[in-house]
N, C-alpha and C positions, 0 to 999 in steps of 0.2 A: 345705612344707619348713620345718623348725625351724632357725633360725639359732643357731649356737653362738658365743658371745663368748669370746675367748681372751686370755691374757696372754703375757708373754715366756717363762714357764715351761711354756707349753702346758697348764697345769692349768685345767680348766673354772672360769670365774669364778664361776658360780652355786654351785659347790660350796664355794668358800672365802668368798664374799662374798654373803650373803643379799640385801643391798640391790642389788647388781649384778644378781642373779637377778631381782629385782622389776623393775628397769629393763629388763632383756631382754624380760620379758613385755609390758611397756608398749609398747616399741618394735615388737615383733612384732604387737601388736594394732592398731597405728596404720595408717591408710589411706594415710599418706604414706611415701615412700621416704626413708631417713635414713642418713647416713654421717658418720664423724669421720675427718679426715685430719690427719696431723702433717707439718710441713715437713721436707724433706730438704735440708740445706745443704752447701755445699762448704767448703773451708778458708778461703775469704774470707767466709764467713757469708752467701753468696748462696743463695737458694732455687733448687734445680735440679729438684726434683720433690716430690711429696707421697706419703705412705705411709698405707695404710688401717689405722686402729686399730679401727674399729667399722663395721658395716653390717648393716641388717636385711634380711630376705628379699626385700622389694619392690625392693631395689637391683638384683636380677637382671634386672628389666625394662629397665634402661638398659645394664647391662654385658654381659648374656648369659652371665655366669659366676656360679656359686653363691656366695652371700655368704661362706661359710666359706672358700672358696678365695681370696677377695680379701684377707683379713687378712694384713698384713705385706708385701703387694706394693706396688710403686710404680705410681702412676697412669699415667705416660706410657709406661712399658715394658709394663705389663699391657694397656693399651688404646691402642695407637698410632694407630689409625684411627677411633676412636669419637668421637661428638659430645661426649661427656663431657669429653674432653681439651681441648675448646675453652674450658672454664671455667678452665684452668690460670692464666692471667694475671689473671682475676678473683679467684681464690683468693689469689694473691700480693698483690693490692691490698688485700684485706680484712685479711690478716696484718699488712701493713706499716702500714696506716692505722688499723686497729682499727674502721673504720666498716662496719656491716652493709650488705649489698647484696641487693636483690631485683630479679629479672628474670624474663622468660618465655622458654621454649623449646618446641620441638615435636619429637616423635619418632614415626616410623612403627612402630606396634606391632600385630602380627597383621594387617598389611595396611591399617590405618586410622591416621590421624594423630591423635595425642594432644597436648594442650597442658598444660604444667606451669609452675607458679610456683616459681621456685628462690630460696630464701632462704639466704644464707650469712652466718654470724657467726664472729667470731674466738674460738678456744678454745685458751688457752695459746699454744703456737707452732704452731698449726694452725687448722683450720676445722671447724665443724659445719654440715652442708648438709642442707636439707630440700627434697624434691621433692613438691609438692602437685599432684594432677591437677585441672586447671581446664577440662578439655575441654567439660564440659556448660555451664559458664558462658560459655565462648567461643562455643560453638555457639548458645547462647541469644542472645548478643549479636549474633552474625552473622545469626541469624534475624531478630532485631529490626530490624537495619539493613537487611536484605534486604526485609523486609516494609514498612519505612518508604519505602525507595527504590521499591518496587513499588506503594506506596499500598495495601497490604493490611492490613486491620484484623481480627485474630482476635477471636472472642467465644464465649461459652458461655451457654446458657439452661437454667435448671432449669425444666422444663416444668410441674412440679406447682405451683411458686410463681410462675411467670411472672416470674422475676427474671433479669436479664442481668448476667453478669460481663464487663463490657466492657473493651476496651483503650483506652489513651490515643488510639491512632490512630482508633478508632471514634468517640470523642467529637469529635476534631478534624474527622472526616469529616462529622459531623452539625452541627458548629458549636456544640457544647455545651461548657460549662466542664469541664475535666478534673478528675476526682476518683477516688480509689482504690476506693471502695465500689461495690457493685452498684447497678443502677438497675432500676426496674420496666420491663417490656416496653412498657407503655402509653406511656412517654415517647418511645420510638422510633416507636411506631405513630402518635402525634400528629404527628410530623414527616415521616411518610410521605405522599406525595401522595394526596389523597382518592380519586382514581380507581384507586390501586394498593393501598389498604389491605387489601381483601378478599383479594387474591392474596398479599400479604405475610403475613397471618395464616394462610392456608392452608398455607404452607410448613411450619409447626410443628404442624399437625394430623396425624392419623393416626399417632400415636406408636407404635402397635404394629408399624408397618412399619420395624423397626430396620434400620440399615445401608443403607437405600435412599437414594442421593444425591438431594438436592433442589437445584434451581437456580431462580433468578428474577432478572430484570433489572427494577428498579423505580426510581421517582423519589422523592427526598426534597426537602423544602422547609426550608432552614436558617432559623434565627431571623432572619437578615438578609434573608430573602426570596429568596435565591439558589436556583436549581434545580440539583440534581445527579442524575446517573444512577448507580445503584449496582448492582453484580453480586453476588448472594448465592450462596454455595456451601456445602453442609454436609450433615450427616445426623444422625439420632437414634441415640444410643448409650446403653447401660445401665451406670451406675456399678457396678463390682464390689463396692465397699465398702458402699454403702447401698442398691443396687438401684434408685436413682432414674434417671429418664429425662432425658437432657440432649441438647440440640441443640448440636453442635460445628460451628462454621462460620467463614467468613471473608467479609469485604466488600472489594470492589475498586471504587475510583472509576473509572468508565468514561465519565465525562461527555464527555471529548474524543473518545473512540472513537464514542460514541453520536451526538454532534453531527456527526462525520464521516459516520457511517452515514446519519443523517437528511438531511444535506446531499447525500450521494450519491443517496439515494432521491428527494429533492426534485429534484435535478438530472436524475436518470434520468426522473422523472415529467415534468418540463418538456421534456426531450428527446423523450420518447415523444409528448407532446402536440404538440410542434412538428413531429415527423415525421408524426404523424397529420394535422395541418393542411396540411403541405406535400404529403402524399400526396393529400389531398382536393382541394387547390388544383390539383395536377398533373392529377388525373383529371377535374376538372370545369371547368378553365379553358377559356374560349372561344377561346383562342389555342393554336397548336401548340408543344409543348415536346419536346425530345429531347436526348440526350447521346451523344457519339461518342468512340471511342478514337482513338489516334494513326493507326490504319489506316483511319479514316473509317467504321468499322463502328458500327452502332447498338448502344448499351448499354441505353438506356431510351427509350421513346417514350410520349407520352400519347395517349388516345383521339382527341382532336381532330386531331392531326397524322396519326395513322393513317387517320382518315376522309378528310382532305385528300388523302393519297397514294392512297387506295383499296386499301390493303393492311392486313390484320389486324396488330395491334400485335405479336403473338407472332412473326409472320413477318418482322418487321424485325430483331429482335435477332440479332446475329452477322453480319449482311449489310451490305455497303457501300451508300452512296448510289447508286452506279452500278448495283448489282444490284437495288435496289428501284425507283428512279425514274431510269432511264438518261438521260432527256432533261435532267435538272437536274444531273447529276454534274459536267459541265465547269465549271459556275458555282459549285457549292457545295463540292466537295472541296478545291480550292486554298485556300479561305477557312478550312476546318477545319485544314488543315496549317499555315496562317499563324498560327492561334491557338496551336498546339502549339509552333511554332518560335520565335515572338516573345512568347508569353505576353501577348497583347494582346487588347483588346475591339474588335469590329467591329460597328458599329451601323447599322441601317436601310439595308441594301443591297437594292435592288429587284431581284427575280428574276422572270423570265418563263419559262414552260415548260409542259410537259404532264405529266400524271400518269396512272397506270392508272385512276384514278377517272373521268376524262373524256378518253379518247384523242382526239386531233385538236383539242382545244379549248385555246387558249392562256389560261393563267391567270397571275395576278400575285400576288407575295407580298413582304412586307418581312421580311428575314432579319437577325437580330442574333445574333452569336456572342460568347461570353465564356469565359475559362479558369476551370476548377475546380481550385484549388490545394490541395496538402497543406500541413502545417505548415512544411515547408522551402521552400515556394515552387515546388515542382515541379508541372507541369501534369499532372493525372490524367485529366481529361476536357475535352472542349469542349462547353459547353452551348449550345443553340440555341433561339431564340424565333422562331416563324414566325407572322406575321399575314397572313391573306389579304386582299388589297386589290383583288380582281378587280372587284367591284361598283363600288368607288370609282373604279378606273381606267377602267372602261367609262363611268361617269358623267362623269368628267373629259373623256374623249374626246368624249362626246355634248355636254357643255357647251362644249368648245372648238369643236366643229363648229357648235353653235348660235350661239356668239359670233361666229365667222367669218361665218356667214350673216347675223347681225344687222348686223355691220359692213358687209358687202356691201350689205345693204338700206339701211343708213343712208347709205352713199356714193351709192347709186342715187337715194335720196330727195333728198339734197343736190344731186346733179347735176341731177335733174329740177327741183327748186325753183329752182336758179340759172338753168338754161336757160329754164324757163317764165317766170321773172321778167324775164329779158332780153327774151324773145320778146314778152311782154305789154307791157313798159314802152315799147318803141319805138313801137308804134301808139298806146299810151295817151297818150304825150307829144303826139303829133299831134292826138289827139282833144281833149285839154285845151286845146291852142293854138287849134284852130278854134272850140271852144266859147267861148273868151274873145273872139275876133274877132266872133263872132255877137252876143255879149252887148253889145258896144259899138255895134252897128248896129240891134239890134232893140228894140222897145218893147212894153209891155203884157204880154199872156200869153206871147207868144213870148220876151220877155226873161226872164221867170221860168223858162221851160223851158230856155233856154240856160244860165242860171246853175246850174240843178239839174244839168245835164250836166257843167258845169265842176267843181262841188263833188263830184259822184260820182266823177269822174275823179281828182281830187286825193286823195280818200279811198282809192280803189283803188290809186293810186300809192304812197301812204304804207304801205298794207298790203303791197304787193309789196316795198318797200324793207325793211320789218321782216322779212318772210320771208327775203329774201336775206341780211340781216345775221345772223339767227338761224342760217341754214344755214352761214354762214362761221364763226360761233362754235362751232357743234357740231363742225365739221371742223377746228377750230383753224387756220383759214386767214386769220383777220383779223389784219392787222399794225397795231400801234399806234405812234403817234409820241409818246412820253412826254416831257413837258417840265414844268418847274416852273411851275405855274399858280396864280394868286391866286384862290381860290374865291369870294371876295366879288365880284370883277369878273365871273366866269363866271356866278354866280347872278343878278346884276343883268341881264345880257344875256339869260338864259333867261326871266326873269320879265317882261320888257317885253311880250312878245306875250300872255302869259296873264293879265296884269293887266286888259287890256281885256275878255277873255272873262269873267273873274270879275265885273267890274262890270256887264257885260251881263246876268248872271244874278242881280244884286243881292248878290253875295258880296264879302267884304272879303279882299283878298290883302295880307298884311303880311309884311315881311322884317325880321328882327332879327339884327344882326351884333354880337357882343360885341367889345369893344376888342381883346382878345388875338387874335381871329380876323380882324380887319379886313385884315391884311396877310399872313395865314397862307398858306403855299404847300404844295402836294403835287405828287408826280410823277404827272402825268395826261396823257391824250390829249384835246385840245380837243373833237374831234368826238364821241368817246365820252362825255365828261362832259356835253356839251349834249344828247346823246340820252337820258342818264340823267335829267337835270333836266326835260327836256320830257315824258318819259313820266310821271314822278311828278306834275308840275304838271298835265298833261293829265288823268290819272286823278282827281286831287283835284278839279279843276273839273268833270269829267264826272259824278262820283258824289256831288257835294254840291249839294243843292237850296237850302239856306239856311244862314246862319251865316258861317263864315270859313275861310280857308286861311292857315296860319301857317308860315313858313319861318324856321328858326333856324340860325345858324352860330356854333360855339363852338370853342375850342381849349384843351386841358388834357392834362397827362401825356403829351406827345409825340404826341397825336392831334388832328386837326382833324375835327370832327363836324358833319354836316348832318342836320337833321330836317325832314320835311314832314308837317304835321298838318292834318287837316280835320275838319269836323263833319258828314261825309257819312253814307252808309248803313251803313258799317262792313262787316266781313267775319265770317262765321260761324266759330266756333272750330273746327269740324270741317274747314273748308276751309283754314284757315291753313297746315297742313303742306304743302299743294300749291300755294300761291299763287305760287311761283317756278318751277313746272313749265311746260314748253311746251304750248301749245294747251289751257290749263286756264282755265275760267271758272266762277264760282260759279253763275251761271244759264246754262242751256244749252237748246238746242232752241227751240221756238216760244214758250217762256215767257221768253225773254231780254228784259230791259228795256233793255239798253244794247248798242250795237254794239261790234265789236272782234274781233281775231283770237285773243286770249288769249296773245299772245306778248310783250306789252310788258314785263311784270315779269320774264319769263324772260330777255329780252335785258338788262334792267337788272342782274339778278343776275350774269349771266355777264360783263358788262362790268366791274362792280365787282370781281369775283374776279380778272379778268385784270389789273386795275390794283392788285392786292395790297390791296384794301380789304375791308370787312365791311359787310353789310346785314342788318337785322332789322326786324321789323314787329310792332306791337302794335295790336289792334283789338277794339272791342266793337260787336256788331251793334246798329245803330240809334243809336249814339253817335258813331262816327267812327274814323279810323285814323291811325296815326303810323308813318312809315317813317324809320328811322335809319341813316345811312351814316357811315363814318369811314375816313380814310386816315392813314398816318404823316405827321406834320408835318415838312416839310423845313426851312423857314426863315421868318423874318419880315422882310419888306422894310422898308427905312428909311423 
């Protein structure tokens, strides 16, 4: 439409004014909408409206009225509901201040929103207004901001020259300095991960396949060494102007998404491996495992427990304990319900019962139950671990029976030994007494025989006394009278008898008492201590053919220590662990070189233990032995 410019005489301006006609053509050729308004004032010289003096045809876009129909009309009356009237007070501001004003506005035109830059300048007592369409610039800026927010980097590659017209976002993504000019494609290839370069270049090959979308997720290595995942999307298009093939595409930084995917895949892989391990463990575990719902129904059972029950695993699922193993339901089902009701773990409950696998046979198990919880702490299932202990239980029963039998045998033995000792000791005492009387009246060979009878009787009496004492110790029937005794005095008393025996064999018996031990006391029984000392001195004298016997008494660190050493035959290292066992001798049978019952050291050990002491032995075969005893030191007499 051609806009006609008019004056107050309604005569076409271009007919009277060639310059105005030229201006008309310029304004009509402009891409901008343009109008000139003059102020309408009241009697007080206040602006109450504006009147159109000039408008080109593009103003119809805003007003919806042909430009020629606008000339002479007032703004607010002609367009009372239009967006244009919103500039009314802006126009007044420009007229009154004389300062130009530039602002932006938007209008819905043909169903789409357009943005305009509105420039208003003062012209006499009115304004000249220009509306410039900046929709493309705004859309480009919005696209730029959107791409930046979405981390999208557009680019274009001229395939024939392998040059990239990159965006600043693309350079930032690669960590490269931002520059306006194009870059060679090889620059970006060099920063592509070496394992992804072939796939990256393959995207741009096959240029003849126009318009076919290409996609690739690949890795780049930035100059600082950081690894990024990039998603490339685009296709090859032909430029209409020069016919060149160009790849038009965009890049998106998907590092976070890829890391999340890789983390998910790794987590999924780990979970899969864990489930596989748990499945394998469940299927191959030598113990029974099962899971129950709140109604005591089997949800899952492993082969071991199915074999224990004697029912196929598949025949357990969906059935209660009472339906599968009725004999055990009364013991097991209340425990399962307790796990659900109290969310508690029940460990190592012994269960006895029968199963279809072995009807009529009582079997034993250890049952442990635990709750399987969801993320909210609700019990989903009750897990059960079943360990069969039938063999162990039968073994324990057999062991207990054997123990009881051994205890009965031991009691019988002790009773027998005690009874026989008493029965033998009575006539033996008489025999020793009569042998002594005979020895005092006989001479010569008869005297020797009487003395042998007396010595043999005393030896047998000592053996019987030892056997009786050992039996009392074994049955814990010996009562001790513990008192504070001075060991130096007790030792001298015991040594008096054996000093003569040692000298008779050509041995030296020496006693050494350290000053700290001379008055040292321990809580001991007099008879028991004398028995200990006599046994040790008797053995030292018996098993030493030459050399010496040394007894030492010392006190230190709260203990009083007694040691009896000899230069006798010594004890073999293999026999040392058994030296304190009852009825044990290193030489046995017909090869025995020394007499004795083998109970002396056994009695010594038990007496020392009963008086809260300790005894140890060191010995070298052919060199000698040393027995070391110690008791807690009570006090030192003044």
